[in-house]
DSSP file (Angstrom, degrees, kcal/mol; ACC not computed):
  #  RESIDUE AA STRUCTURE BP1 BP2  ACC     N-H-->O    O-->H-N    N-H-->O    O-->H-N    TCO  KAPPA ALPHA  PHI   PSI    X-CA   Y-CA   Z-CA
    1    1 A P              0   0    0      0, 0.0     2,-0.3     0, 0.0    29,-0.0   0.000 360.0 360.0 360.0-176.7   -9.4  122.6  277.9
    2    2 A G        -     0   0    0     29,-0.0     2,-0.4    32,-0.0     3,-0.0  -0.897 360.0 -19.9 130.6-159.7   -8.0  126.1  278.0
    3    3 A C    >>  -     0   0    0     -2,-0.3     4,-1.7     1,-0.1     3,-0.9  -0.724  47.8-140.2 -92.9 129.4   -8.9  129.6  277.6
    4    4 A A  H 3> S+     0   0    0     -2,-0.4     4,-2.3     1,-0.3     5,-0.2   0.843 101.9  56.4 -65.1 -28.8  -12.2  130.3  275.7
    5    5 A S  H 3> S+     0   0    0      1,-0.2     4,-2.1     2,-0.2    -1,-0.3   0.799 104.7  51.6 -75.5 -17.1  -10.7  133.3  273.9
    6    6 A T  H <> S+     0   0    0     -3,-0.9     4,-2.0     2,-0.2    -1,-0.2   0.884 111.6  46.5 -77.9 -38.2   -8.0  131.2  272.6
    7    7 A W  H  X S+     0   0    0     -4,-1.7     4,-2.1     2,-0.2    -2,-0.2   0.894 113.9  50.4 -65.4 -41.8  -10.5  128.6  271.2
    8    8 A F  H  X S+     0   0    0     -4,-2.3     4,-1.8     2,-0.2    -2,-0.2   0.926 110.6  47.3 -64.3 -47.1  -12.5  131.5  269.8
    9    9 A S  H  X S+     0   0    0     -4,-2.1     4,-2.4     1,-0.2    -1,-0.2   0.889 111.1  51.4 -61.7 -38.2   -9.6  133.1  268.1
   10   10 A R  H  X S+     0   0    0     -4,-2.0     4,-2.8     1,-0.2    -1,-0.2   0.863 107.7  54.2 -68.1 -36.4   -8.5  129.7  266.6
   11   11 A G  H  X S+     0   0    0     -4,-2.1     4,-2.2     2,-0.2    -1,-0.2   0.890 107.5  49.8 -59.4 -43.3  -12.1  129.4  265.3
   12   12 A L  H  X>S+     0   0    0     -4,-1.8     4,-3.3     2,-0.2     5,-0.6   0.901 110.8  49.7 -62.0 -45.6  -11.9  132.7  263.6
   13   13 A L  I  X>S+     0   0    0     -4,-2.4     5,-2.2     2,-0.2     4,-1.8   0.946 114.1  45.2 -61.3 -47.4   -8.6  131.7  262.0
   14   14 A N  I  <5S+     0   0    0     -4,-2.8     6,-3.4     3,-0.2    -2,-0.2   0.867 121.0  39.1 -60.2 -37.3  -10.0  128.4  260.8
   15   15 A S  I  <5S+     0   0    0     -4,-2.2     4,-0.3     4,-0.2    -2,-0.2   0.948 125.9  29.6 -78.7 -51.9  -13.1  130.0  259.5
   16   16 A D  I  <5S+     0   0    0     -4,-3.3    -3,-0.2    -5,-0.2    -2,-0.2   0.734 133.0  18.6 -90.1 -26.7  -11.9  133.3  258.0
   17   17 A Y  I  <<S+     0   0    0     -4,-1.8    -3,-0.2    -5,-0.6    -4,-0.1   0.754 125.6  39.6-119.9 -34.4   -8.3  132.6  256.8
   18   18 A L  S   <S-     0   0    0     -5,-2.2    -4,-0.1     2,-0.1    -3,-0.1   0.399  89.5-128.8-102.6   1.8   -7.8  128.8  256.5
   19   19 A D        +     0   0    0     -6,-0.3    -4,-0.2    -4,-0.3    -5,-0.1   0.881  62.1 135.1  54.7  42.2  -11.0  127.6  255.1
   20   20 A N     >  +     0   0    0     -6,-3.4     4,-2.1     1,-0.1     3,-0.3  -0.633  19.2 166.0-119.4  67.6  -11.5  124.9  257.7
   21   21 A P  H  > S+     0   0    0      0, 0.0     4,-2.7     0, 0.0     5,-0.1   0.813  73.9  51.6 -61.2 -32.9  -15.1  125.3  258.7
   22   22 A E  H  > S+     0   0    0      2,-0.2     4,-2.0     1,-0.2     5,-0.1   0.897 112.4  46.6 -74.1 -33.0  -15.5  122.0  260.5
   23   23 A D  H  > S+     0   0    0     -3,-0.3     4,-2.1     2,-0.2    -1,-0.2   0.861 112.0  52.1 -71.4 -32.0  -12.5  122.7  262.6
   24   24 A A  H  X S+     0   0    0     -4,-2.1     4,-2.8     2,-0.2     5,-0.2   0.929 106.9  52.5 -69.9 -42.6  -13.8  126.2  263.2
   25   25 A L  H  X S+     0   0    0     -4,-2.7     4,-2.3     1,-0.2    -2,-0.2   0.911 110.3  47.8 -54.6 -46.4  -17.2  124.7  264.3
   26   26 A R  H  X S+     0   0    0     -4,-2.0     4,-2.1     2,-0.2    -1,-0.2   0.874 112.0  50.2 -66.7 -35.7  -15.4  122.5  266.8
   27   27 A D  H  X S+     0   0    0     -4,-2.1     4,-3.2     2,-0.2    -2,-0.2   0.955 112.4  45.9 -65.8 -46.9  -13.3  125.4  268.1
   28   28 A F  H  X S+     0   0    0     -4,-2.8     4,-2.4     2,-0.2    -2,-0.2   0.892 110.9  54.1 -61.1 -38.6  -16.4  127.6  268.6
   29   29 A D  H  X S+     0   0    0     -4,-2.3     4,-1.9    -5,-0.2    -1,-0.2   0.896 111.8  45.0 -64.1 -41.4  -18.2  124.7  270.3
   30   30 A T  H  X S+     0   0    0     -4,-2.1     4,-1.7     2,-0.2    -2,-0.2   0.930 111.3  52.3 -69.3 -44.8  -15.2  124.4  272.8
   31   31 A A  H  X S+     0   0    0     -4,-3.2     4,-2.3     1,-0.2    -2,-0.2   0.909 111.7  46.6 -59.4 -36.7  -15.1  128.1  273.3
   32   32 A L  H  < S+     0   0    0     -4,-2.4    -1,-0.2     2,-0.2    -2,-0.2   0.850 107.7  56.5 -74.4 -32.8  -18.9  128.0  274.1
   33   33 A S  H  < S+     0   0    0     -4,-1.9    -1,-0.2     1,-0.2    -2,-0.2   0.826 114.1  39.7 -59.5 -32.8  -18.4  125.1  276.4
   34   34 A L  H  < S+     0   0    0     -4,-1.7    -2,-0.2     1,-0.2    -1,-0.2   0.815 135.0  19.0 -83.1 -33.9  -15.9  127.1  278.3
   35   35 A E    ><  +     0   0    0     -4,-2.3     3,-1.3    -5,-0.2    -1,-0.2  -0.730  65.5 180.0-141.8  83.4  -17.8  130.4  278.2
   36   36 A P  T 3  S+     0   0    0      0, 0.0    -4,-0.1     0, 0.0    -3,-0.1   0.515  78.8  61.2 -69.3  -3.1  -21.4  129.8  277.3
   37   37 A D  T 3   +     0   0    0     -5,-0.0     2,-1.1    32,-0.0     3,-0.1   0.005  67.7 123.8-110.6  29.3  -22.2  133.6  277.4
   38   38 A N    <>  -     0   0    0     -3,-1.3     4,-1.5     1,-0.2     3,-0.4  -0.757  39.5-172.9 -95.3 100.7  -19.8  134.6  274.6
   39   39 A A  H  > S+     0   0    0     -2,-1.1     4,-2.4     1,-0.2    -1,-0.2   0.881  81.3  58.2 -54.8 -37.8  -22.2  136.4  272.0
   40   40 A R  H  > S+     0   0    0      1,-0.2     4,-1.9     2,-0.2    -1,-0.2   0.844 102.3  51.2 -71.7 -29.0  -19.5  136.6  269.5
   41   41 A A  H  > S+     0   0    0     -3,-0.4     4,-1.5     2,-0.2    -1,-0.2   0.845 109.9  49.2 -73.7 -30.4  -18.9  132.9  269.3
   42   42 A Y  H  X S+     0   0    0     -4,-1.5     4,-2.0     2,-0.2    -2,-0.2   0.929 112.4  51.1 -62.7 -45.8  -22.6  132.2  268.8
   43   43 A F  H  < S+     0   0    0     -4,-2.4    -2,-0.2     1,-0.2    -1,-0.2   0.875 113.5  42.6 -63.0 -39.0  -22.5  134.9  266.0
   44   44 A H  H  X S+     0   0    0     -4,-1.9     4,-0.6     1,-0.2    -1,-0.2   0.747 113.1  53.6 -85.0 -22.6  -19.5  133.3  264.3
   45   45 A R  H  X S+     0   0    0     -4,-1.5     4,-2.0    -5,-0.2     3,-0.2   0.830  95.1  69.8 -71.3 -34.4  -20.8  129.8  264.6
   46   46 A A  H  X S+     0   0    0     -4,-2.0     4,-2.2     1,-0.2     3,-0.3   0.896  95.5  47.2 -60.0 -47.7  -24.1  130.5  263.1
   47   47 A P  H  > S+     0   0    0      0, 0.0     4,-3.7     0, 0.0     5,-0.3   0.863 111.9  54.9 -64.8 -29.7  -23.2  131.0  259.5
   48   48 A L  H  X>S+     0   0    0     -4,-0.6     4,-2.1    -3,-0.2     5,-0.8   0.880 106.9  49.4 -66.3 -34.3  -21.0  127.9  259.7
   49   49 A L  H  X5S+     0   0    0     -4,-2.0     6,-2.5    -3,-0.3     4,-0.9   0.918 116.3  43.0 -66.4 -41.9  -23.9  125.9  260.9
   50   50 A E  H  X5S+     0   0    0     -4,-2.2     4,-0.7     4,-0.2    -2,-0.2   0.947 122.2  36.4 -63.3 -53.5  -26.0  127.3  258.0
   51   51 A D  H  <5S+     0   0    0     -4,-3.7    -3,-0.2     2,-0.2    -2,-0.2   0.887 127.5  30.1 -73.3 -41.3  -23.4  127.0  255.3
   52   52 A C  H  <5S+     0   0    0     -4,-2.1    -3,-0.2    -5,-0.3    -2,-0.1   0.879 133.7  25.9 -87.7 -41.9  -21.6  123.8  256.1
   53   53 A R  H  <<S-     0   0    0     -4,-0.9    -3,-0.2    -5,-0.8    -2,-0.2   0.347  92.3-128.3-103.8   2.7  -24.3  121.7  257.9
   54   54 A K     <  +     0   0    0     -4,-0.7     2,-1.3    -6,-0.2    -4,-0.2   0.808  56.1 152.3  50.3  29.9  -27.4  123.2  256.3
   55   55 A D     >  +     0   0    0     -6,-2.5     4,-1.9     1,-0.2    -1,-0.2  -0.593  11.3 165.1 -90.5  72.0  -28.6  123.7  259.9
   56   56 A T  H  > S+     0   0    0     -2,-1.3     4,-2.5     1,-0.2     5,-0.2   0.896  76.6  51.0 -51.2 -48.9  -30.9  126.7  259.4
   57   57 A A  H  > S+     0   0    0      1,-0.2     4,-2.3    -3,-0.2    -1,-0.2   0.914 111.0  48.0 -64.8 -40.0  -32.6  126.1  262.8
   58   58 A G  H  > S+     0   0    0      2,-0.2     4,-1.8     1,-0.2    -1,-0.2   0.864 111.3  50.3 -66.0 -33.7  -29.2  125.9  264.6
   59   59 A A  H  X S+     0   0    0     -4,-1.9     4,-2.3     2,-0.2    -2,-0.2   0.908 111.6  49.6 -69.5 -42.8  -28.0  129.1  262.8
   60   60 A L  H  X S+     0   0    0     -4,-2.5     4,-2.2     1,-0.2    -2,-0.2   0.885 110.6  49.3 -64.2 -42.6  -31.2  130.9  263.9
   61   61 A D  H  X S+     0   0    0     -4,-2.3     4,-2.4    -5,-0.2    -1,-0.2   0.876 110.0  51.2 -62.9 -38.4  -30.8  129.7  267.4
   62   62 A D  H  X S+     0   0    0     -4,-1.8     4,-2.3     2,-0.2    -2,-0.2   0.925 111.2  46.6 -70.3 -41.9  -27.2  130.9  267.5
   63   63 A Y  H  X S+     0   0    0     -4,-2.3     4,-2.1     2,-0.2    -1,-0.2   0.910 113.2  50.8 -59.7 -41.5  -28.2  134.4  266.2
   64   64 A T  H  X S+     0   0    0     -4,-2.2     4,-2.2     1,-0.2    -2,-0.2   0.895 110.0  49.2 -65.6 -38.8  -31.0  134.5  268.8
   65   65 A R  H  X S+     0   0    0     -4,-2.4     4,-2.2     2,-0.2    -1,-0.2   0.875 109.5  50.8 -70.8 -36.5  -28.7  133.5  271.6
   66   66 A A  H  X S+     0   0    0     -4,-2.3     4,-1.5     2,-0.2    -2,-0.2   0.891 111.6  49.3 -62.0 -39.6  -26.1  136.2  270.6
   67   67 A I  H  < S+     0   0    0     -4,-2.1    -2,-0.2     2,-0.2    -1,-0.2   0.859 109.1  52.3 -69.9 -35.8  -28.9  138.8  270.6
   68   68 A Q  H  < S+     0   0    0     -4,-2.2    -2,-0.2     1,-0.2    -1,-0.2   0.938 114.0  43.1 -63.5 -43.2  -30.2  137.7  274.0
   69   69 A L  H  < S+     0   0    0     -4,-2.2    -2,-0.2     1,-0.3    -1,-0.2   0.736 133.2  20.0 -71.1 -24.6  -26.7  138.1  275.4
   70   70 A D    ><  -     0   0    0     -4,-1.5     3,-2.4    -5,-0.1    -1,-0.3  -0.630  66.0-176.4-145.9  80.5  -26.1  141.4  273.7
   71   71 A P  T 3  S+     0   0    0      0, 0.0    33,-0.1     0, 0.0    -1,-0.1   0.716  86.1  54.0 -53.4 -24.5  -29.4  143.1  272.6
   72   72 A N  T 3  S+     0   0    0     32,-0.1     2,-1.9     1,-0.0    -5,-0.1   0.160  71.2 123.5 -95.3  13.7  -27.4  145.9  270.9
   73   73 A F    X>  -     0   0    0     -3,-2.4     4,-1.5     1,-0.2     3,-0.7  -0.563  40.5-175.9 -79.7  82.5  -25.3  143.5  268.7
   74   74 A A  H 3> S+     0   0    0     -2,-1.9     4,-2.6     1,-0.2     3,-0.3   0.889  76.2  54.9 -49.0 -48.9  -26.4  145.1  265.3
   75   75 A P  H 3> S+     0   0    0      0, 0.0     4,-3.3     0, 0.0    -1,-0.2   0.874 107.2  51.8 -60.2 -34.3  -24.5  142.6  263.1
   76   76 A A  H <> S+     0   0    0     -3,-0.7     4,-2.1     1,-0.2    -2,-0.2   0.881 111.5  46.5 -71.8 -33.8  -26.4  139.6  264.8
   77   77 A H  H  X S+     0   0    0     -4,-1.5     4,-1.9    -3,-0.3    -1,-0.2   0.912 113.6  50.3 -71.2 -39.8  -29.8  141.3  264.2
   78   78 A F  H  X S+     0   0    0     -4,-2.6     4,-2.2     2,-0.2    -2,-0.2   0.957 113.0  44.2 -59.7 -54.1  -28.7  142.0  260.6
   79   79 A N  H  X S+     0   0    0     -4,-3.3     4,-2.5     1,-0.2    -1,-0.2   0.878 112.4  52.2 -63.6 -36.2  -27.6  138.4  259.9
   80   80 A R  H  X S+     0   0    0     -4,-2.1     4,-2.5    -5,-0.2    -1,-0.2   0.879 109.7  50.4 -67.4 -34.2  -30.7  137.0  261.6
   81   81 A A  H  X S+     0   0    0     -4,-1.9     4,-2.9     2,-0.2    -2,-0.2   0.907 109.1  50.1 -65.6 -40.0  -32.8  139.2  259.4
   82   82 A V  H  X>S+     0   0    0     -4,-2.2     4,-3.6     2,-0.2     5,-0.5   0.939 112.7  47.1 -60.6 -49.6  -31.0  138.0  256.3
   83   83 A L  I  X>S+     0   0    0     -4,-2.5     4,-2.1     1,-0.2     5,-1.3   0.938 114.6  47.2 -62.1 -44.9  -31.5  134.4  257.4
   84   84 A R  I  <>S+     0   0    0     -4,-2.5     6,-2.6     3,-0.2     5,-0.7   0.927 118.2  42.5 -57.3 -46.2  -35.3  135.0  258.2
   85   85 A H  I  <5S+     0   0    0     -4,-2.9     4,-0.4     4,-0.2    -2,-0.2   0.944 125.0  29.0 -68.2 -52.0  -35.7  136.8  254.9
   86   86 A T  I  <5S+     0   0    0     -4,-3.6    -3,-0.2    -5,-0.2    -2,-0.2   0.784 132.7  26.0 -88.0 -27.9  -33.8  134.6  252.5
   87   87 A K  I  <<S+     0   0    0     -4,-2.1    -3,-0.2    -5,-0.5    -2,-0.1   0.767 130.4  30.3-107.9 -28.3  -34.1  131.1  254.1
   88   88 A L  I   <S-     0   0    0     -5,-1.3    -3,-0.2    -4,-0.5    -4,-0.2   0.574  84.3-135.0-109.8 -15.0  -37.2  131.2  256.1
   89   89 A S      < +     0   0    0     -5,-0.7     2,-1.3    -4,-0.4    -4,-0.2   0.817  53.4 147.4  57.3  35.4  -39.5  133.6  254.3
   90   90 A D     >  +     0   0    0     -6,-2.6     4,-2.3     1,-0.2    -1,-0.2  -0.634  15.9 168.9 -97.1  74.8  -40.3  135.1  257.8
   91   91 A F  H  > S+     0   0    0     -2,-1.3     4,-2.4     1,-0.2    -1,-0.2   0.815  70.6  49.9 -70.0 -35.9  -40.7  138.5  256.4
   92   92 A P  H  > S+     0   0    0      0, 0.0     4,-2.3     0, 0.0    -1,-0.2   0.906 113.4  46.4 -67.0 -38.9  -42.2  140.1  259.6
   93   93 A G  H  > S+     0   0    0      2,-0.2     4,-2.1     1,-0.2    -2,-0.2   0.872 111.5  52.3 -72.5 -33.3  -39.4  138.7  261.7
   94   94 A A  H  X S+     0   0    0     -4,-2.3     4,-2.8     2,-0.2     5,-0.2   0.922 109.6  48.7 -64.9 -43.0  -36.8  139.9  259.1
   95   95 A L  H  X S+     0   0    0     -4,-2.4     4,-2.4     1,-0.2    -2,-0.2   0.909 109.6  53.2 -64.7 -38.4  -38.3  143.4  259.2
   96   96 A E  H  X S+     0   0    0     -4,-2.3     4,-2.5     1,-0.2    -1,-0.2   0.959 113.6  42.4 -51.7 -53.8  -38.2  143.3  263.1
   97   97 A D  H  X S+     0   0    0     -4,-2.1     4,-2.7     2,-0.2    -2,-0.2   0.870 111.7  53.1 -71.3 -37.3  -34.4  142.4  263.0
   98   98 A Y  H  X S+     0   0    0     -4,-2.8     4,-2.3     2,-0.2    -1,-0.2   0.943 112.5  46.9 -58.6 -46.7  -33.6  144.9  260.2
   99   99 A T  H  X S+     0   0    0     -4,-2.4     4,-2.7    -5,-0.2    -2,-0.2   0.922 112.6  49.4 -61.5 -44.0  -35.2  147.7  262.4
  100  100 A A  H  X S+     0   0    0     -4,-2.5     4,-2.7     2,-0.2    -1,-0.2   0.879 108.8  51.2 -62.8 -39.3  -33.4  146.5  265.4
  101  101 A A  H  X S+     0   0    0     -4,-2.7     4,-1.9     2,-0.2    -1,-0.2   0.939 112.0  48.1 -62.4 -42.6  -30.1  146.4  263.6
  102  102 A I  H  < S+     0   0    0     -4,-2.3     3,-0.3     1,-0.2    -2,-0.2   0.959 112.8  47.9 -65.4 -47.4  -30.7  150.0  262.5
  103  103 A A  H  < S+     0   0    0     -4,-2.7    -1,-0.2     1,-0.2    -2,-0.2   0.896 111.8  51.1 -56.6 -41.4  -31.7  151.1  266.1
  104  104 A A  H  < S+     0   0    0     -4,-2.7    -1,-0.2     1,-0.3    -2,-0.2   0.755 130.1  14.5 -72.9 -26.9  -28.6  149.4  267.5
  105  105 A D    ><  +     0   0    0     -4,-1.9     3,-1.4    -3,-0.3    -1,-0.3  -0.515  64.1 171.6-149.7  78.1  -26.2  151.1  265.1
  106  106 A P  G >  S+     0   0    0      0, 0.0     3,-1.1     0, 0.0     4,-0.2   0.751  78.2  62.7 -52.5 -31.7  -27.8  154.1  263.3
  107  107 A A  G 3  S+     0   0    0      1,-0.2     3,-0.5     2,-0.1    -5,-0.1   0.753 102.8  50.9 -69.8 -25.2  -24.4  155.1  261.8
  108  108 A D  G <  S+     0   0    0     -3,-1.4    -1,-0.2     1,-0.2    -6,-0.1   0.422  91.7  77.9 -92.4   1.3  -24.2  151.8  259.8
  109  109 A S    <         0   0    0     -3,-1.1    -1,-0.2    -4,-0.2    -2,-0.1   0.531 360.0 360.0 -95.7  -2.8  -27.7  152.1  258.3
  110  110 A A              0   0    0     -3,-0.5    -1,-0.2    -4,-0.2    -2,-0.1   0.484 360.0 360.0 -69.8 360.0  -26.9  154.6  255.6
């Protein structure tokens, strides 16, 4: 138990600095059990699902959930586009997500 933001922060530490992806996944799972509307936790869990567990469908679901919670979350649109483009060969879906990422953050599209 505890505070969702603490579990989320620990997940980031395990993922980004300590190279402990399985621990990071558990931390993000716990954060999401405490705060199921945390778009950032879904966003950060998605690549771990893809890279560590080869769970492309789970990663796609997490990016989709992050976008549902925050429709202007440009990095989630971009990462989902890359996943659709490179792993799923869903080129129309990728194009839609790249376009949404540009619309959500035009300054980052240069």
